[in-house]
C-alpha positions in Angstrom: 0.0 0.1 0.0 1.2 3.6 -0.9 0.2 6.5 1.0 1.3 10.1 0.4 1.3 13.5 1.9 2.7 16.9 1.2 3.9 19.9 2.8 4.3 23.5 1.4 7.5 22.4 -0.9 7.5 18.7 -0.9 5.4 15.5 -2.0 6.0 12.5 0.1 5.2 8.8 -0.6 5.2 6.0 2.0 5.7 2.5 0.8 6.1 -0.9 2.7 9.5 -2.0 3.1 10.7 -4.1 0.3 13.6 -6.5 1.6 15.2 -7.1 -1.9 16.5 -3.6 -2.0 17.4 -1.5 -5.1 18.3 -3.3 -8.3 21.4 -1.2 -8.4 22.8 -2.9 -5.4 22.3 -6.3 -7.1 24.1 -5.0 -10.1 27.1 -4.1 -8.1 27.2 -7.2 -5.6 26.2 -10.0 -7.9 28.1 -11.7 -10.7 26.8 -10.8 -14.0 23.1 -11.7 -14.3 22.2 -14.6 -16.4 20.0 -14.1 -19.6 17.0 -15.7 -17.9 17.3 -13.2 -15.0 17.8 -10.2 -17.3 14.6 -11.2 -19.4 12.6 -11.3 -16.2 13.6 -8.0 -14.9 13.1 -6.3 -18.4 9.7 -7.9 -18.7 8.5 -7.1 -15.2 9.8 -3.4 -15.6 8.3 -3.1 -19.0 5.0 -4.2 -17.6 5.2 -1.9 -14.8 5.9 1.1 -17.0 3.0 0.0 -19.3 0.6 0.0 -16.5 1.8 3.5 -15.3 1.5 5.0 -18.9 -2.0 3.4 -19.3 -2.9 5.5 -16.3 -1.3 8.6 -17.8 1.6 8.4 -15.1 5.0 9.4 -16.4 7.9 8.3 -14.2 10.5 11.2 -14.5 13.7 9.5 -13.2 13.9 5.8 -14.2 17.3 4.6 -13.0 18.6 1.5 -11.2 18.3 3.5 -7.9 14.6 3.9 -8.2 13.8 0.3 -9.0 13.0 -1.6 -5.8 13.0 -5.5 -5.8 10.6 -7.5 -3.7 
């Protein structure tokens, strides 16, 4: 569940803790991903972006630091 609130200058989102961490951490601490694992990540990210775009939501900062794993 995601909750949000804002003050005069910022918008905050509260999300449940995802124990998998950022995908960037996996890039730097794991041996090179196998082809099947890469396909899984690319498919999942593509589906998530497709859902956001279908709801007219654009992610302004898509990078490994902003992708969380569960």
